[in-house]
C-alpha positions in Angstrom: 19.8 23.8 -58.3 16.9 25.0 -60.1 13.6 25.7 -58.2 10.1 25.5 -60.0 8.2 28.7 -58.2 4.6 29.9 -58.3 4.6 33.5 -57.6 2.0 34.4 -54.7 -0.1 36.6 -57.2 -3.4 35.4 -57.7 -3.8 36.6 -61.2 -4.3 34.3 -64.3 -1.6 36.3 -66.4 1.1 34.8 -63.8 -0.4 31.6 -63.2 2.3 29.5 -64.3 5.6 28.1 -63.1 8.8 30.2 -63.1 12.3 28.7 -63.1 14.7 30.2 -60.5 18.6 29.1 -59.8 19.2 28.8 -56.1 22.7 28.7 -54.2 21.4 27.6 -51.0 19.4 24.5 -49.9 15.7 24.8 -50.8 12.9 22.2 -50.4 9.4 22.0 -52.3 6.9 23.6 -50.3 9.3 26.3 -48.9 8.2 30.0 -49.4 10.9 32.1 -50.8 11.5 35.7 -51.9 12.4 36.0 -55.6 12.8 39.0 -58.0 9.7 39.5 -60.2 9.7 42.2 -62.7 10.8 45.3 -61.0 9.8 44.0 -57.4 10.7 41.4 -55.1 7.6 38.8 -54.6 6.9 35.9 -52.5 6.9 32.7 -54.3 6.0 28.9 -53.4 8.6 26.5 -54.5 6.7 23.4 -56.2 9.6 21.5 -57.4 13.5 21.2 -57.0 15.3 20.1 -60.0 18.8 19.9 -61.6 18.3 21.6 -65.1 16.2 24.1 -66.6 15.0 24.6 -70.1 15.8 28.4 -69.9 19.5 29.5 -70.5 21.3 29.8 -67.4 22.3 33.6 -67.9 18.7 34.4 -68.0 17.8 32.6 -64.8 17.4 34.9 -61.9 18.3 33.8 -58.4 16.1 33.1 -55.3 17.1 35.9 -52.9 16.2 34.1 -49.4 14.1 31.7 -47.8 10.8 32.9 -45.8 11.4 30.1 -43.1 13.7 27.5 -42.7 11.1 24.7 -43.2 8.7 23.9 -46.0 5.7 25.9 -44.8 3.5 23.6 -47.3 4.0 19.6 -47.0 4.0 17.2 -49.8 0.3 16.2 -49.3 -0.9 19.8 -49.3 1.1 20.5 -52.3 -0.7 17.8 -54.1 -4.0 19.1 -52.8 -3.2 22.6 -53.8 -2.5 21.4 -57.4 -5.9 19.2 -57.4 -7.8 22.0 -56.1 -6.5 24.5 -58.7 -7.4 22.1 -61.4 -10.9 21.1 -60.2 -11.9 24.6 -59.7 -10.0 26.2 -62.4 -8.5 28.9 -60.2 -4.9 30.3 -60.2 -2.7 27.8 -58.3 -1.3 30.6 -55.9 -5.0 31.1 -54.7 -5.3 27.6 -53.6 -1.9 27.3 -52.0 -3.0 30.3 -49.9 -5.6 28.1 -48.2 -2.9 26.2 -46.6 -1.4 29.1 -44.7 -2.5 31.7 -41.9 -3.3 34.7 -44.0 -1.1 37.1 -41.9 1.8 34.7 -42.5 1.8 35.4 -45.9 1.6 39.1 -45.5 4.6 39.1 -42.7 2.2 40.4 -40.1 2.8 37.6 -37.7 5.6 35.3 -36.6 7.0 33.4 -33.5 6.7 35.3 -30.3 9.6 35.0 -27.8 10.1 36.0 -24.1 13.1 36.6 -22.4 14.3 35.1 -19.2 17.3 36.0 -16.9 19.1 34.0 -14.4 22.3 34.3 -12.4 25.5 33.0 -14.2 27.3 30.3 -12.3 30.3 32.3 -11.8 30.5 34.5 -8.6 30.7 38.3 -9.5 31.4 40.9 -7.1 28.7 43.5 -6.5 29.5 46.8 -5.0 27.8 47.0 -1.6 26.4 50.5 -2.4 24.6 49.3 -5.5 21.6 48.0 -3.4 19.2 47.4 -6.5 21.7 45.2 -7.8 22.2 43.4 -4.5 18.5 42.9 -4.4 18.2 41.6 -7.9 21.0 39.0 -7.4 19.3 37.8 -4.0 15.8 37.8 -5.6 17.3 35.5 -8.4 19.1 33.1 -6.2 15.7 32.5 -4.3 13.7 32.1 -7.7 16.3 30.7 -10.2 14.9 32.9 -13.1 12.3 35.4 -13.8 10.8 37.2 -17.0 13.1 40.1 -18.1 10.1 42.4 -18.4 9.1 41.8 -14.8 12.7 42.2 -13.5 12.9 45.7 -15.3 9.8 46.6 -13.8 10.7 45.6 -10.2 14.6 46.7 -10.4 15.0 48.8 -13.2 18.5 49.9 -14.6 20.3 47.3 -12.2 18.9 45.0 -14.6 21.0 46.6 -17.5 23.9 46.9 -15.2 24.1 42.9 -14.3 23.6 42.1 -17.9 26.9 44.1 -18.9 28.9 42.6 -16.2 28.0 39.1 -17.1 26.4 38.5 -13.8 23.2 37.8 -15.6 22.5 35.5 -18.6 19.5 35.9 -20.7 17.4 33.0 -22.5 14.8 33.5 -25.2 11.9 31.0 -25.3 9.3 30.7 -27.7 5.9 31.5 -26.2 2.8 29.9 -27.5 -0.6 32.1 -27.8 -3.0 29.6 -26.5 -6.7 30.3 -27.6 -9.3 29.4 -25.0 -6.7 28.9 -22.4 -7.7 26.5 -19.8 -10.7 25.4 -21.7 -11.0 21.9 -20.6 -14.1 19.7 -19.7 -14.5 17.2 -17.0 -14.8 14.4 -19.6 -13.2 11.3 -18.4 -13.1 8.4 -21.1 -16.6 6.8 -21.1 -17.4 3.2 -21.5 -18.9 2.6 -25.0 -22.4 1.3 -25.1 -22.9 -1.8 -27.4 -24.3 0.4 -30.0 -21.1 2.7 -30.1 -18.6 -0.3 -29.8 -20.4 -1.7 -32.8 -20.2 1.6 -34.7 -16.3 1.8 -34.0 -15.8 -1.8 -35.0 -17.8 -1.2 -38.0 -15.8 1.9 -39.2 -12.3 0.0 -38.3 -13.3 -2.9 -40.3 -15.0 -1.8 -43.4 -13.4 -1.7 -46.7 -15.2 1.5 -47.7 -13.5 4.8 -47.3 -16.5 7.0 -46.2 -18.7 6.1 -43.5 -22.1 7.9 -42.7 -22.9 7.8 -39.1 -26.7 8.4 -39.0 -27.6 8.9 -35.0 -30.5 10.9 -33.6 -29.4 13.8 -31.2 -27.8 12.6 -28.2 -27.1 9.1 -29.6 -23.3 9.3 -28.8 -21.8 10.3 -32.0 -19.3 12.4 -30.4 -18.1 9.6 -28.1 -17.7 7.4 -31.3 -15.6 10.1 -32.8 -13.3 10.6 -29.8 -12.7 6.8 -30.0 -11.8 6.7 -33.5 -9.4 9.7 -33.0 -7.7 8.0 -29.8 -7.2 4.8 -32.1 -5.5 7.1 -34.9 -3.3 8.8 -32.3 -2.3 5.3 -30.8 -1.1 4.1 -34.2 1.2 7.1 -34.5 -1.3 8.9 -37.0 -3.1 12.3 -36.9 -6.8 13.5 -37.1 -8.8 16.4 -38.5 -12.2 16.9 -36.9 -14.5 19.3 -38.6 -17.5 21.2 -37.0 -20.0 23.5 -39.0 -20.0 26.5 -36.7 -17.2 28.3 -34.9 -19.5 28.5 -31.9 -19.1 24.7 -31.5 -15.3 24.8 -31.6 -14.5 25.7 -28.0 -17.0 23.1 -26.7 -15.4 20.3 -28.7 -11.8 21.6 -28.1 -12.5 21.1 -24.5 -13.5 17.6 -24.9 -10.7 17.0 -27.1 -8.1 18.5 -24.5 -9.6 16.6 -21.6 -9.1 13.5 -23.5 -5.9 14.2 -25.3 -4.3 17.2 -23.6 -1.9 19.5 -25.7 -2.3 17.3 -28.8 -5.4 19.2 -29.9 -5.1 22.5 -31.9 -8.0 24.7 -33.1 -7.9 26.4 -36.4 -10.8 29.1 -37.3 -11.3 32.5 -38.5 -12.4 33.8 -35.1 -8.7 33.4 -33.7 -6.4 36.3 -33.3 -3.6 36.2 -35.9 -1.0 35.4 -33.4 -3.1 32.4 -31.8 -3.9 31.1 -35.4 -0.3 31.1 -36.5 0.9 29.4 -33.4 -1.9 26.7 -33.5 -1.0 26.3 -37.2 2.7 26.0 -36.3 2.1 23.3 -33.7 0.3 21.0 -36.2 3.0 21.9 -38.8 5.9 20.5 -36.4 3.8 17.9 -35.2 3.5 18.9 -31.4 -0.1 18.8 -32.0 -1.8 16.0 -34.0 -5.4 16.7 -33.9 -6.8 19.7 -36.0 -10.2 20.9 -34.9 -12.1 23.8 -36.5 -14.7 24.9 -39.0 -14.5 24.3 -42.9 -10.9 25.8 -43.2 -9.3 23.2 -40.8 -9.5 20.6 -43.6 -6.3 22.5 -44.8 -4.5 21.7 -41.7 -0.7 20.9 -42.1 -0.9 17.6 -40.4 0.8 14.5 -42.2 -0.1 10.9 -41.9 -3.7 11.4 -41.1 -5.5 8.3 -39.7 -9.2 9.8 -39.2 -11.2 12.5 -40.7 -14.5 13.5 -39.2 -17.1 15.8 -40.6 -19.7 16.5 -38.0 -23.1 17.6 -39.0 -22.2 16.7 -42.5 -25.5 18.3 -44.1 -24.6 22.1 -42.9 -24.2 24.4 -46.0 -21.4 26.1 -44.4 -19.1 23.2 -45.5 -19.4 25.0 -48.9 -16.9 27.9 -49.6 -18.6 31.0 -51.1 -15.3 32.7 -52.0 -12.7 31.6 -54.5 -11.9 28.7 -54.6 -15.5 27.6 -54.1 -14.8 24.3 -53.0 -16.7 21.7 -51.3 -15.1 20.4 -47.9 -16.2 16.8 -48.6 -14.4 16.7 -51.9 -11.1 18.1 -50.3 -11.6 15.6 -47.3 -11.9 12.7 -49.7 -8.7 13.7 -51.5 -7.1 13.6 -48.2 -8.2 10.2 -47.1 -7.3 8.7 -50.6 -3.8 10.2 -50.1 -3.2 8.7 -46.6 -5.3 5.7 -46.9 -7.6 6.5 -44.0 -11.2 6.7 -43.1 -13.4 9.6 -43.4 -16.6 9.6 -40.9 -19.5 11.7 -41.8 -22.1 12.5 -38.8 -25.7 13.9 -38.8 -29.0 13.3 -37.2 -30.2 14.6 -40.7 -27.9 13.9 -43.2 -27.9 15.8 -46.6 -30.6 13.9 -49.2 -27.5 13.5 -51.5 -25.5 12.0 -48.8 -28.0 9.6 -47.6 -28.7 8.4 -51.0 -25.0 7.5 -51.5 -24.8 5.7 -48.4 -28.2 3.8 -49.1 -27.0 2.6 -52.4 -23.7 1.4 -51.0 -21.1 3.9 -52.0 -20.6 4.6 -48.4 -21.1 2.5 -45.2 -24.3 3.3 -43.6 -24.5 3.1 -39.8 -27.4 4.0 -37.8 -28.0 5.1 -34.2 -31.6 5.3 -33.8 -31.8 5.7 -30.0 -30.4 8.1 -27.3 -27.8 7.3 -24.8 -29.3 5.2 -22.0 -32.5 4.9 -24.0 -33.6 8.5 -23.0 -36.6 9.5 -25.0 -36.4 12.4 -27.7 -38.6 15.2 -26.6 -42.2 15.6 -27.7 -42.6 18.2 -30.3 -46.1 19.8 -29.8 -47.2 21.8 -33.0 -48.8 25.2 -32.2 -51.3 26.7 -35.0 -50.3 30.5 -34.9 -53.3 31.3 -37.1 -55.5 30.5 -33.9 -53.4 32.6 -31.5 -53.9 35.7 -33.9 -57.8 35.0 -34.0 -57.6 35.0 -30.2 -56.2 38.5 -30.3 -52.6 37.5 -29.2 -50.1 39.8 -31.0 -47.0 38.2 -29.1 -44.3 36.2 -30.5 -45.0 33.5 -28.1 -48.1 31.4 -28.2 -49.9 30.7 -25.0 -48.8 27.3 -24.9 -45.1 28.4 -25.0 -45.7 30.9 -22.5 -47.4 28.1 -20.0 -44.4 25.8 -20.6 -41.8 28.5 -20.1 -43.5 29.4 -16.8 -43.3 25.7 -15.9 -39.6 25.4 -17.0 -38.5 28.4 -15.0 -40.5 27.3 -11.8 -38.9 24.1 -12.0 -35.3 25.8 -12.1 -34.7 24.4 -15.6 -33.5 26.1 -18.8 -34.9 26.8 -22.2 -33.9 27.5 -25.5 -35.8 29.8 -27.9 -35.1 29.6 -31.4 -35.8 32.4 -34.2 -33.6 32.4 -37.3 -33.7 36.3 -37.7 -31.6 38.8 -35.8 -32.2 42.3 -34.9 -35.3 43.8 -33.5 -37.6 43.7 -36.6 -37.1 42.6 -39.9 -38.2 45.7 -41.8 -39.2 49.4 -41.3 -42.2 50.3 -43.3 -44.3 53.6 -44.0 -47.9 53.0 -43.1 -48.8 55.9 -45.3 -47.1 55.0 -48.7 -45.7 51.7 -48.3 -42.1 52.7 -48.3 -39.5 50.1 -47.1 -36.1 51.3 -45.9 -33.6 49.5 -48.1 -29.7 49.5 -48.4 -28.1 51.9 -50.7 -25.5 49.3 -51.6 -27.7 46.2 -51.7 -31.0 45.2 -53.2 -32.5 44.2 -49.7 -34.4 45.8 -46.8 -33.0 47.0 -43.7 -33.2 45.4 -40.4 -33.8 47.8 -37.1 -31.8 47.0 -34.3 -33.1 48.8 -31.0 -30.1 48.6 -28.9 -28.1 50.7 -31.2 -31.2 52.4 -32.5 -30.2 52.1 -36.1 -30.9 50.3 -39.3 -28.5 47.6 -40.7 -28.0 46.0 -43.7 -27.3 42.1 -43.0 -25.6 41.6 -46.4 -22.9 44.4 -46.2 -23.0 45.4 -42.8 -23.7 49.2 -43.5 -25.6 51.1 -40.6 -28.0 54.0 -41.1 -29.6 56.3 -38.8 -33.1 55.4 -37.8 -35.6 57.3 -39.7 -37.9 59.8 -38.0 -40.0 60.2 -41.2 -40.6 58.7 -44.5 -38.2 59.9 -47.2 -40.7 59.4 -49.8 -44.0 61.3 -48.5 -42.6 62.7 -45.4 -45.1 60.6 -43.1 -44.4 59.8 -39.3 -46.3 56.6 -39.3 -43.6 54.1 -39.5 -44.1 50.5 -38.7 -42.2 47.5 -37.6 -42.7 44.3 -39.8 -41.5 40.9 -38.6 -39.7 40.0 -35.1 -35.9 39.3 -34.5 -34.1 38.0 -31.6 -33.6 41.4 -30.1 -37.4 41.8 -29.8 -37.9 38.4 -28.4 -35.3 39.1 -25.4 -37.3 42.6 -24.8 -40.8 40.6 -24.7 -39.2 38.1 -22.4 -38.0 40.8 -20.0 -41.4 42.2 -19.9 -43.2 38.6 -19.2 -40.5 37.4 -16.6 -38.9 40.0 -15.0 -36.9 37.9 -12.7 -35.7 35.6 -15.7 -32.2 35.9 -16.9 -32.1 35.9 -20.6 -28.8 35.7 -23.0 -28.9 36.3 -26.7 -26.8 34.5 -29.2 -26.6 35.9 -32.7 -24.0 37.4 -35.1 -24.4 40.8 -33.2 -23.5 39.4 -29.7 -20.8 37.2 -30.8 -18.3 39.4 -32.2 -14.7 38.7 -31.1 -12.7 35.3 -30.6 -14.5 34.4 -27.5 -18.0 35.8 -28.2 -19.4 32.4 -28.8 -17.5 30.8 -25.9 -18.4 33.2 -23.2 -22.2 33.1 -23.9 -22.4 29.4 -24.2 -20.2 29.1 -21.0 -22.3 31.4 -18.9 -25.2 29.4 -20.1 -23.6 25.9 -19.4 -22.8 27.4 -15.6 -26.7 28.2 -15.4 -26.0 32.0 -15.1 -28.9 32.5 -17.5 -32.4 30.6 -17.6 -33.3 31.3 -21.2 -31.1 31.5 -24.4 -32.4 33.3 -27.4 -30.8 32.6 -30.5 -30.3 32.1 -34.2 -29.2 28.7 -35.9 -26.1 29.2 -33.8 -28.0 27.4 -31.0 -29.4 24.6 -33.1 -26.4 22.2 -33.5 -24.2 20.2 -31.3 -24.6 21.7 -28.2 -25.2 19.8 -25.0 -26.8 21.6 -22.0 -28.0 19.0 -19.3 -30.5 21.4 -17.8 -32.4 22.5 -20.9 -35.8 20.9 -20.8 -37.7 23.3 -23.3 -37.0 24.4 -26.6 -39.4 26.6 -28.5 -39.1 27.3 -32.2 -40.9 30.5 -32.9 -41.1 30.7 -36.4 -40.8 27.3 -38.1 -42.1 28.4 -41.4 -39.2 31.1 -42.0 -36.9 28.8 -44.1 -39.9 26.7 -45.5 -41.0 29.0 -48.2 -37.6 30.3 -49.6 -37.5 29.7 -53.5 -34.9 27.2 -53.2 -35.3 23.4 -53.9 -33.7 22.5 -50.5 -35.9 24.7 -48.5 -38.1 21.6 -47.1 -34.9 19.7 -46.5 -33.5 22.5 -44.5 -36.3 23.4 -42.3 -36.4 19.7 -41.5 -32.8 19.6 -40.4 -33.1 22.9 -38.4 -36.3 21.7 -36.7 -34.9 18.3 -35.7 -31.5 19.8 -34.7 -32.7 22.5 -32.5 -35.4 20.1 -31.0 -32.5 17.9 -30.0 -31.1 20.6 -27.5 -34.1 19.4 -25.2 -34.2 16.5 -22.5 -30.4 15.3 -23.1 -30.1 14.7 -19.3 -32.2 13.2 -16.6 -35.5 14.9 -17.2 -37.8 14.6 -20.2 -37.4 17.5 -22.5 -40.3 19.0 -24.7 -40.6 21.2 -27.9 -43.1 23.8 -28.9 -43.0 24.6 -32.4 -45.0 27.6 -33.7 -46.1 27.7 -37.3 -48.9 29.0 -39.7 -48.8 25.9 -41.7 -49.3 23.0 -39.1 -50.2 20.7 -42.0 -47.2 21.2 -43.9 -45.6 17.6 -44.5 -42.2 18.6 -43.5 -43.1 19.6 -40.2 -45.2 16.6 -39.7 -42.2 14.5 -40.5 -40.0 16.7 -38.1 -42.5 16.3 -35.3 -42.1 12.5 -35.6 -38.3 12.6 -36.2 -39.1 10.7 -39.1 -36.2 11.2 -41.1 -36.6 8.0 -43.4 -40.2 9.2 -44.1 -38.8 12.6 -45.0 -36.3 11.0 -47.2 -38.6 8.8 -49.1 -40.9 11.7 -50.0 -38.2 14.1 -50.9 -35.8 11.8 -53.1 -39.2 11.1 -54.7 -39.9 14.6 -55.6 -36.4 15.2 -56.6 -36.4 12.4 -59.0 -39.8 13.5 -60.5 -38.4 17.0 -60.9 -34.8 16.2 -62.0 -33.2 18.1 -59.0 -29.8 17.0 -57.2 -28.7 14.4 -56.8 -30.4 13.4 -60.1 -28.9 16.4 -61.9 -26.4 19.2 -61.0 -27.4 22.9 -60.7 -24.4 25.0 -62.0 -24.6 28.8 -61.6 -22.3 31.3 -63.3 -22.4 34.6 -61.5 -21.5 37.7 -63.0 -21.0 40.8 -60.9 -19.5 44.3 -61.0 -20.0 47.8 -60.0 -20.7 49.1 -63.4 -24.1 47.9 -64.6 -23.3 48.3 -68.2 -19.8 46.6 -68.0 -21.3 43.8 -66.0 -24.2 43.2 -68.6 -21.6 43.3 -71.5 -19.5 40.5 -69.7 -22.8 38.6 -69.1 -23.5 38.8 -72.9 -20.0 37.4 -73.4 -20.1 34.6 -71.3 -23.6 33.8 -71.9 -22.5 33.6 -75.7 -19.6 30.9 -74.8 -21.8 28.9 -72.8 -24.3 28.8 -75.7 -21.7 27.0 -77.6 -21.3 24.4 -74.8 -25.3 24.1 -74.6 -25.4 23.7 -78.4 -22.9 20.7 -78.3 -24.3 19.0 -75.4 -28.2 20.1 -75.5 -29.3 16.8 -74.4 -27.5 16.8 -71.1 -29.2 20.2 -70.3 -32.3 20.5 -68.4 -32.3 24.0 -67.9 -30.1 26.9 -69.5 -31.0 30.7 -69.1 -29.7 34.0 -68.0 -31.4 36.4 -65.6 -31.0 38.9 -62.7 -29.9 37.0 -59.4 -32.6 37.1 -56.9 -30.7 39.6 -54.9 -29.8 42.1 -57.6 -27.4 44.2 -56.0 -25.1 43.3 -53.0 -22.1 45.8 -51.7 -22.6 48.1 -54.7 -22.1 45.3 -57.3 -24.6 44.4 -59.8 -25.3 40.7 -59.9 -26.4 38.6 -63.0 -26.4 34.8 -63.4 -26.6 31.9 -65.9 -28.6 29.0 -64.5 -27.8 25.5 -65.9 -29.1 22.2 -64.8 -27.1 19.3 -66.1 -27.4 15.6 -66.1 -23.8 14.8 -67.2 -20.9 16.1 -64.7 -18.6 15.6 -67.6 -20.0 18.9 -69.3 -18.8 20.8 -66.2 -15.1 20.9 -67.6 -16.4 22.7 -70.6 -18.4 25.0 -68.5 -15.4 26.0 -66.8 -13.6 26.5 -69.9 -16.1 28.6 -71.5 -16.0 31.0 -68.3 -12.2 31.3 -68.0 -11.8 32.0 -71.8 -11.6 35.7 -70.7 -10.7 37.9 -67.7 -12.5 40.9 -67.0 -10.9 44.0 -65.5 -13.8 45.3 -63.3 -16.0 42.5 -63.4 -16.0 39.1 -61.6 -17.2 36.0 -63.1 -17.3 32.7 -61.4 -18.8 29.1 -61.2 -20.8 27.6 -58.5 -21.9 23.9 -58.4 -25.0 23.2 -56.3 -24.6 26.4 -54.5 -25.8 26.4 -50.9 -27.4 29.8 -51.4 -29.3 30.5 -54.5 -29.9 34.1 -53.5 
């Protein structure tokens, strides 16, 4: 038997199939140990065949199997090949997407626990062996017990009775269960007529993709759960994607309440053992619903009956590391393979997605009302320019302070949103204008008061807080900008009795970081939740009646064609956290630009108005979806080497441009907006093209040569242009 093997080395020079002979049964998708050069390497069997073009005497033999089952099923093998072909990356790199990282490195495996019980046969125990007699009596009463507990209690008596054959030992696999006990009181709800209509439409449509455009609180989740229940009832599986790790515990609780142990969670915040056990349950079929963030699209489920992408507009669904895939594209491949439906859900769909639905490529379903006709919260725009003129230096307007006071007195909860963590954005010398910057990145540092240090939010490096300016020696250091840490401090001064929680990257480290904060807030152990965009999406807190948006302009003026769209989405999403139960909610939106059309559309929840304005602007300027932005990034620690690589890549791309100049709207090379990150210089070639077919030639031009110390890669419509 001959096996075609891809060696698990992500390098273009070995990105090809190698034939190996095999003396034992092997299936496609299995991981195997193979001799490779002077070393033993792990490889993926991609095909089994009878003959090889290579002479039999030159064929090396597979040494052993890593597992007794194919780690990668047939569908995932197909997906890996298509991803490698589409994004021009080594096949080994795309195959890795389908496995827990620690499984590949051999650092994790099944966990077993030993249990001891009495043998059926009777054995004589000497009367003087009191510990042995006590142990035997203990097991007669209980039947069995964990070996480790028995050794703690009875010591060497356990070993003695094992040797005599009085005890028998049984090893059982123990699953590491993330968020053990996480379950919500979520009985099956009766669908509203609008929800029933939506479920029926998804079931009956001939179109593969459905866009569910529903306002916040319109009951989209219940539609997802009903569709998943139908898939499971038909003997199929489901994949449910959410954009943030912070949303997975909440959604897992609802899925477990409805479907019990059939739901498994996959995301990078789990421990290695937990991630492996959840992956294993999905692979063997004991779990049939995969829930998680972007990477859960690679879950090893078979025979998928439904795939759901919630908050489909979110930028986190685009990978920023190789392979730089788009989750929707992978999901579409899986639906085509399984003949199932893909449901996209959002209150604020991406402009590109909504256009495809409006033009009939996708089915478009609208849910314009909240459940039980509850009103959307009123949004009040506050002009912060007037607050400054009135001498108010606080991050809170008079209106927000008044509504916070009212909310707390009524015993309700509030969410304050500010998309900037830390105490202040920048530390500046008032004498000479020096701004503290990271030595590794071309960005300013952020002051964190709790740790009294400066942090780089790009590479994570910490610096000691300055006591004087390193440029002029001045001691008049000032803080510019407000972060979540500072907001919490100000709140504690204004409302000493209020209980405040903070939710940002700094407070949510570890697997249960998000879960603990959100659970505490849900249990009303805090009155105010201050957070970044983590608090904006998907959460359902019945007691929240007030949302404060402290700086709505922050994302409005980024040099990105999507800045207006992202601001509309963020404001609408965070506003939707208010008034989801009995009481009417309200939103205070603070801005220095109250006349801005984006904020006016957001105030009125007018997605249609926003879309018509935005799509007209995009058509006039020929930005996506009317063209595709392609960026080739060139990064390296040595600036000279990086520039040399840039020149070579740019030269190759010029040949493509010369052959297809009429299909290019823009073509130029330049510094990246952030010139240096993690000690690496960053240059880019930016292109705007009207013909997607040119993409293949761009990928081809970029992959012509590999550089030893310089990384070159292609991004399509990058979610972050910095």
